[in-house]
C-alpha positions as CSV (number, residue, x, y, z in Angstrom):
1,M,113.0,63.9,164.6
2,N,113.3,66.1,167.7
3,E,109.8,65.0,168.7
4,I,110.7,61.3,168.4
5,N,113.8,62.0,170.5
6,T,111.6,63.5,173.2
7,L,109.5,60.4,173.3
8,N,112.6,58.2,173.4
9,K,113.8,60.2,176.4
10,L,110.5,59.6,178.1
11,R,110.8,55.9,177.6
12,Q,114.4,55.9,179.0
13,C,113.0,57.4,182.2
14,F,111.4,54.0,182.8
15,A,113.5,51.6,180.8
16,N,116.8,52.7,182.5
17,I,115.5,51.8,186.0
18,I,112.9,49.1,185.5
19,P,113.9,45.6,184.1
20,E,112.4,44.9,180.7
21,K,112.7,41.2,181.2
22,E,112.5,38.9,184.3
23,G,112.4,35.1,184.0
24,R,110.3,34.6,187.2
25,T,107.1,36.3,185.9
26,N,105.0,36.2,182.8
27,T,104.6,40.0,182.9
28,S,107.9,41.8,183.1
29,P,108.5,44.5,185.8
30,L,108.4,47.2,183.0
31,E,105.1,46.0,181.7
32,Y,103.6,45.7,185.2
33,V,104.7,49.2,186.3
34,I,103.7,50.9,183.0
35,G,100.4,49.0,183.2
36,I,99.7,50.2,186.8
37,I,100.4,53.8,185.7
38,F,98.3,53.8,182.5
39,C,95.6,51.3,183.4
40,Y,94.8,53.5,186.4
41,L,93.7,56.5,184.3
42,G,90.2,57.4,183.2
43,D,87.2,59.6,183.9
44,T,85.4,56.9,185.8
45,E,83.3,57.0,189.0
46,C,84.7,53.7,190.4
47,T,88.1,52.2,189.8
48,S,88.8,49.0,191.7
49,L,92.0,47.0,191.8
50,E,90.2,44.3,189.8
51,A,89.3,46.8,187.1
52,I,93.0,47.8,186.8
53,R,94.0,44.1,186.6
54,R,91.6,43.5,183.8
55,S,92.6,46.6,181.9
56,M,96.3,45.6,182.2
57,K,95.4,42.1,181.1
58,N,93.8,43.6,178.0
59,L,96.8,45.8,177.2
60,T,99.5,43.2,177.7
61,Q,97.4,40.4,176.2
62,K,98.8,38.2,179.0
63,N,97.0,36.4,181.8
64,I,97.5,38.1,185.1
65,Y,96.3,36.2,188.1
66,R,94.5,38.1,190.9
67,N,96.7,36.9,193.8
68,S,99.9,37.6,191.8
69,F,98.7,41.1,190.8
70,W,97.8,42.2,194.3
71,E,100.9,40.7,195.8
72,R,103.2,42.5,193.4
73,L,101.3,45.8,193.9
74,S,101.9,45.6,197.6
75,R,105.7,45.3,197.3
76,K,108.1,48.0,198.3
77,R,110.0,47.1,195.1
78,I,107.2,48.7,193.0
79,T,107.4,51.8,195.3
80,G,111.1,52.1,194.5
81,F,110.4,51.9,190.8
82,L,107.7,54.5,190.9
83,K,109.8,56.9,193.0
84,A,112.8,56.4,190.7
85,A,110.6,57.2,187.7
86,I,109.4,60.4,189.4
87,T,113.0,61.5,190.0
88,E,113.9,60.9,186.3
89,L,110.8,62.6,185.0
90,L,111.3,65.6,187.2
91,R,114.9,65.9,185.9
92,Q,114.1,65.4,182.2
93,F,110.8,67.0,181.5
94,G,108.6,70.0,182.1
95,T,110.9,72.7,180.7
96,S,108.5,74.3,178.2
97,I,107.3,77.6,179.7
98,I,103.7,78.4,178.9
99,G,103.6,81.8,177.1
100,G,107.4,82.0,177.0
101,G,109.7,83.6,179.6
102,C,108.7,87.2,179.2
103,L,106.4,87.1,182.2
104,L,109.2,85.8,184.4
105,E,111.7,88.5,183.2
106,R,109.2,91.3,183.9
107,L,108.5,90.0,187.4
108,G,112.2,89.5,188.0
109,V,112.0,85.9,189.2
110,S,113.2,82.6,187.9
111,K,109.9,80.7,188.3
112,I,106.6,80.9,190.0
113,L,105.9,78.1,192.5
114,V,102.6,77.4,194.3
115,V,102.8,75.2,197.4
116,D,99.7,73.5,198.7
117,S,98.3,70.1,199.6
118,S,95.4,67.9,198.6
119,Y,93.6,65.5,200.9
120,F,92.4,62.0,199.8
121,S,89.9,60.0,201.8
122,L,90.7,56.4,202.4
123,W,88.8,53.3,203.6
124,D,88.4,53.2,207.4
125,G,90.5,50.1,207.6
126,S,93.7,52.1,206.9
127,K,93.2,54.5,209.8
128,D,96.2,53.0,211.8
129,D,98.6,53.9,209.0
130,F,96.9,57.0,207.7
131,P,94.8,58.7,210.4
132,G,92.7,61.4,208.8
133,T,91.2,64.8,209.5
134,G,87.4,65.1,208.9
135,T,87.4,61.5,207.8
136,T,88.5,58.4,209.7
137,A,91.5,57.8,207.4
138,G,93.2,59.9,204.8
139,I,96.5,60.7,203.0
140,K,97.9,64.0,202.0
141,W,99.8,64.9,198.9
142,H,101.9,68.0,199.6
143,A,103.2,69.5,196.4
144,G,104.9,72.5,194.9
145,F,104.2,73.2,191.2
146,N,105.9,75.5,188.8
147,I,102.8,77.1,187.5
148,L,104.2,78.3,184.2
149,T,105.3,74.8,183.2
150,G,102.8,72.8,185.1
151,K,105.8,70.8,186.4
152,L,105.9,69.2,189.8
153,H,108.8,70.8,191.7
154,W,108.6,68.9,195.0
155,F,106.2,66.6,196.7
156,E,105.7,64.6,199.9
157,L,103.1,62.0,201.0
158,T,102.0,62.1,204.6
159,Q,99.2,61.0,206.9
160,G,96.0,63.0,206.4
161,S,96.3,64.5,209.9
162,T,99.7,66.2,209.1
163,H,99.6,70.0,209.2
164,D,100.6,71.7,205.9
165,R,103.3,73.8,207.6
166,K,105.3,70.7,208.5
167,C,106.0,70.0,204.9
168,F,107.8,72.4,202.6
169,P,110.3,72.3,199.8
170,D,114.0,72.7,200.5
171,L,114.6,76.4,200.9
172,E,117.8,76.4,198.8
173,S,115.7,75.3,195.8
174,L,113.6,78.5,196.1
175,R,116.4,81.0,195.4
176,F,115.1,83.7,192.9
177,A,111.7,82.0,192.8
178,L,108.3,83.5,193.7
179,I,106.5,81.2,196.1
180,I,102.8,81.7,196.5
181,V,101.1,80.1,199.5
182,D,97.7,80.2,201.3
183,L,97.0,80.7,205.0
184,G,97.8,77.1,205.8
185,Y,101.5,78.1,205.5
186,W,101.3,81.4,207.4
187,D,104.4,81.6,209.4
188,F,106.6,84.7,209.8
189,N,109.7,82.6,210.2
190,L,109.0,80.8,207.0
191,L,108.6,84.1,205.1
192,W,111.8,85.4,206.6
193,D,113.6,82.2,205.5
194,I,112.3,82.5,201.9
195,K,113.5,86.1,201.8
196,N,116.8,85.2,203.4
197,V,117.7,82.7,200.7
198,G,117.0,85.2,198.0
199,G,113.4,84.1,197.2
200,F,110.2,86.0,196.9
201,F,106.9,85.2,198.7
202,L,103.3,86.2,198.3
203,S,100.6,85.3,200.8
204,R,97.3,86.5,202.2
205,I,97.7,88.1,205.7
206,K,96.1,86.1,208.5
207,S,93.2,87.9,210.2
208,N,94.9,87.8,213.6
209,A,98.4,88.7,212.4
210,V,100.2,91.6,214.2
211,I,102.5,93.5,211.9
212,Y,103.4,97.1,212.2
213,I,103.2,99.9,209.6
214,T,106.5,101.7,208.9
215,K,105.5,103.7,205.9
216,I,102.4,104.7,203.9
217,V,103.1,104.1,200.2
218,Q,99.8,104.7,198.5
219,G,96.1,105.1,199.5
220,K,94.3,107.3,202.0
221,I,95.7,106.2,205.3
222,S,96.6,108.8,207.8
223,Q,100.3,109.2,208.7
224,K,99.3,108.9,212.4
225,Y,98.9,105.2,212.0
226,I,102.6,104.6,211.3
227,G,103.8,102.4,214.1
228,S,100.3,100.9,214.6
229,S,99.3,97.3,213.9
230,L,98.1,97.1,210.3
231,L,94.9,95.1,210.9
232,S,93.9,97.4,213.9
233,V,93.7,100.5,211.6
234,P,90.0,101.4,211.5
235,I,89.3,101.2,207.7
236,K,85.6,100.8,207.6
237,R,84.9,102.2,204.2
238,K,86.5,102.3,200.7
239,R,89.3,104.8,200.6
240,S,90.8,103.8,197.2
241,N,91.0,100.7,195.1
242,I,94.4,99.8,196.4
243,L,96.2,100.6,199.6
244,E,99.9,99.9,200.1
245,V,102.1,100.2,203.2
246,M,105.5,99.0,204.3
247,V,105.4,96.7,207.4
248,E,107.8,94.9,209.7
249,K,107.5,92.1,212.1
250,V,110.1,90.9,214.6
251,C,110.2,87.1,214.5
252,D,112.4,84.5,216.0
253,K,115.0,84.7,213.3
254,G,115.1,88.5,212.7
255,T,113.1,91.4,211.6
256,L,110.9,90.8,208.5
257,C,110.4,94.0,206.4
258,C,108.2,93.8,203.4
259,R,105.1,95.3,201.6
260,A,101.4,94.8,202.5
261,V,99.0,95.6,199.7
262,G,95.2,95.9,200.3
263,F,92.5,95.4,197.7
264,W,89.0,96.6,198.2
265,N,86.5,93.7,198.1
266,P,83.1,94.9,197.1
267,V,81.3,91.8,198.3
268,D,82.8,91.7,201.8
269,R,83.0,95.5,201.8
270,C,86.5,95.5,203.3
271,Y,90.1,95.3,202.3
272,H,91.8,92.0,201.7
273,W,95.5,92.3,202.6
274,Y,98.5,90.5,200.9
275,M,102.1,90.4,202.1
276,T,105.1,90.2,199.7
277,N,108.7,91.2,199.1
278,L,108.2,91.2,195.3
279,K,109.1,94.4,193.7
280,V,106.3,94.9,191.1
281,A,103.5,97.4,190.7
282,A,100.9,97.0,193.5
283,H,98.0,96.3,191.2
284,L,99.7,93.1,190.0
285,I,99.7,91.5,193.5
286,Y,96.1,90.3,193.5
287,P,96.2,88.9,189.9
288,L,99.4,87.0,190.9
289,Y,97.8,85.6,194.1
290,R,94.7,84.7,192.2
291,Y,96.8,82.6,189.9
292,R,97.5,80.3,192.9
293,L,94.2,78.6,192.1
294,Q,95.9,76.9,189.2
295,I,97.3,74.3,191.7
296,E,93.7,73.4,192.6
297,L,93.0,72.7,189.0
298,I,96.1,70.5,188.8
299,F,94.9,68.5,191.9
300,K,91.4,68.3,190.4
301,A,92.8,67.0,187.1
302,C,94.8,64.3,189.0
303,K,91.8,63.3,190.9
304,Q,89.2,63.3,188.1
305,S,91.2,62.1,185.1
306,L,94.2,60.4,186.7
307,N,92.1,58.7,189.4
308,A,94.4,59.9,192.3
309,N,91.4,59.7,194.6
310,R,90.4,56.1,193.8
311,L,92.6,54.6,196.5
312,T,90.5,51.4,196.9
313,S,92.6,49.4,199.4
314,N,93.5,49.2,203.1
315,N,97.0,48.1,202.4
316,S,99.4,51.0,203.1
317,N,101.9,50.0,200.3
318,I,99.1,49.7,197.7
319,I,97.7,53.1,198.8
320,E,101.1,54.7,198.4
321,N,101.8,52.9,195.1
322,L,98.5,53.9,193.5
323,L,99.0,57.6,194.5
324,L,102.6,57.5,193.2
325,A,101.3,56.0,189.9
326,S,99.0,59.0,189.5
327,I,101.9,61.4,190.1
328,V,104.0,59.5,187.5
329,A,101.0,59.7,185.0
330,H,100.8,63.4,185.7
331,L,104.5,63.9,184.9
332,A,104.4,61.7,181.9
333,S,101.4,63.5,180.5
334,H,103.5,66.7,180.4
335,T,105.3,65.2,177.4
336,I,102.2,66.3,175.5
337,L,102.9,69.9,176.5
338,D,106.6,69.7,175.7
339,L,105.7,68.5,172.2
340,V,102.7,70.7,171.5
341,I,103.7,74.1,173.0
342,P,106.2,75.0,170.2
343,Q,103.4,74.5,167.7
344,L,101.0,77.0,169.5
345,T,100.8,80.7,169.3
346,K,101.4,82.7,172.4
347,I,97.7,83.4,172.9
348,E,96.9,79.7,172.6
349,Q,99.6,78.9,175.1
350,L,98.2,81.3,177.6
351,A,94.9,79.4,177.4
352,I,96.4,75.9,178.0
353,S,94.4,73.9,180.6
354,V,96.0,71.2,182.8
355,Q,92.6,69.5,183.0
356,R,92.3,69.3,179.2
357,T,95.8,68.0,179.0
358,A,95.0,65.2,181.5
359,K,91.9,64.3,179.5
360,V,94.0,63.9,176.4
361,A,96.4,61.7,178.3
362,V,93.6,59.5,179.2
363,L,92.6,59.1,175.6
364,L,96.1,58.1,174.7
365,T,96.7,55.5,177.5
366,S,97.0,52.5,175.2
367,D,99.3,54.4,172.9
368,F,101.6,55.5,175.8
369,F,101.6,51.9,177.1
370,N,102.5,50.3,173.7
371,F,105.3,52.7,173.1
372,L,106.8,52.7,176.6
373,V,106.8,48.9,176.8
374,N,107.9,48.1,173.2
375,G,109.9,51.3,172.3
376,S,109.7,50.7,168.6
377,K,109.7,53.5,166.0
378,K,106.3,52.3,164.8
379,Y,104.7,52.9,168.2
380,A,106.6,56.2,168.7
381,Q,105.2,57.5,165.5
382,I,101.7,56.4,166.3
383,L,101.9,58.2,169.7
384,L,103.4,61.3,168.2
385,N,100.6,61.5,165.5
386,K,97.9,61.1,168.2
387,I,99.4,63.8,170.4
388,M,99.5,66.2,167.4
389,L,96.0,65.2,166.5
390,F,94.8,66.4,169.9
391,A,97.0,69.5,170.0
392,D,94.0,71.8,169.7
393,E,92.3,70.1,172.6
394,I,94.7,71.2,175.4
395,F,93.7,74.8,175.4
396,D,90.3,76.6,176.0
397,P,88.6,76.9,172.6
398,N,87.0,80.2,173.8
399,Y,90.4,81.8,174.4
400,R,89.6,84.7,172.0
401,H,86.5,85.7,173.9
402,R,87.5,84.8,177.5
403,D,90.9,85.5,179.0
404,S,92.5,82.9,181.2
405,S,94.1,84.0,184.5
406,L,97.5,83.9,182.9
407,A,96.3,85.9,179.9
408,R,94.9,88.6,182.1
409,L,98.2,88.7,184.1
410,S,100.2,88.9,180.9
411,K,98.1,91.8,179.6
412,L,98.6,93.7,182.8
413,L,102.3,93.2,182.5
414,D,102.3,94.2,178.8
415,G,100.6,97.4,179.8
416,L,103.6,98.4,182.0
417,F,106.2,98.3,179.2
């Protein structure tokens, strides 16, 4: 019964904001929007607007004329429906924590957020609305994901030429959270702000950064380098696996004091440095930062399975609506996780793959469509049965022989207690 209630809650995220009936059109707004979302999915190399229209025609079993289809897709009304659906889905879903909450408790944080962006190339004809970088036209999806739930925390769509640092989540929403960022967000003032609101940060240190050593914590670094710039210290050979120092930087908003942890890289034969205010054992810093790559897998799943990179139009509204539809599909697909996670063992949960989950969502597109449009118990039960049938497909089948990044991190933490 709880599972059916979860599915009904999913449907209400759409039905409460999108009209189920409208006398002016043969296809209701709810049918049209749900059709755009779930007819846009699939592991295909080419998805055109015409292919989406034909797929929607097949699912609704109603004739949808070309001009009417394109005209409706270009409306801001559809944009409003999609944004409202995203708001509801963010509020209602994505609460199941992969592997439970033990990892968060041991790290002393409320959640782990990774902030990054993904670039989507567009047709040249859209360059006036979406000037690109590296390509004539492009659009960027800036996003922050809660890595332990796979849930989208925040997002923004901008022109492809927009620098990553200009887009960032509201700082108040980061209180008690660990935020992991790459060098595209390197800014001492940003790090100071995160620390000031009670958040935690983790980032690689930029190669030209000037930060001063205030204390040697571990590793063979001479005390004479206290007061020196960290990256100017002549460390030309391996001194230990891990080096740790306390550093400070005077920035516009105040003095930033935190840790810098260096890990020896045998390939580059030098230390890679990371900066954080997180209070955990130094050897956990690199595995935590490495977990940042999960956001790349989320973006990849959205591009490959949810067709977020098939923006085949020059119309700015259609481009935005198609990308919003992919984001809605990503959020809706997390219903699968919310339903399946309680049925999995902890080790199976640690092997969950967002890419595999997206592929399962693609297989269930017609089942999602039928239930979300009709809302009957019959279609709810069919969708639930299908989700449970594919429960063993959302995690790596080799999990017993090959640890995921989260499993390795969990084992490291288990070893501390």
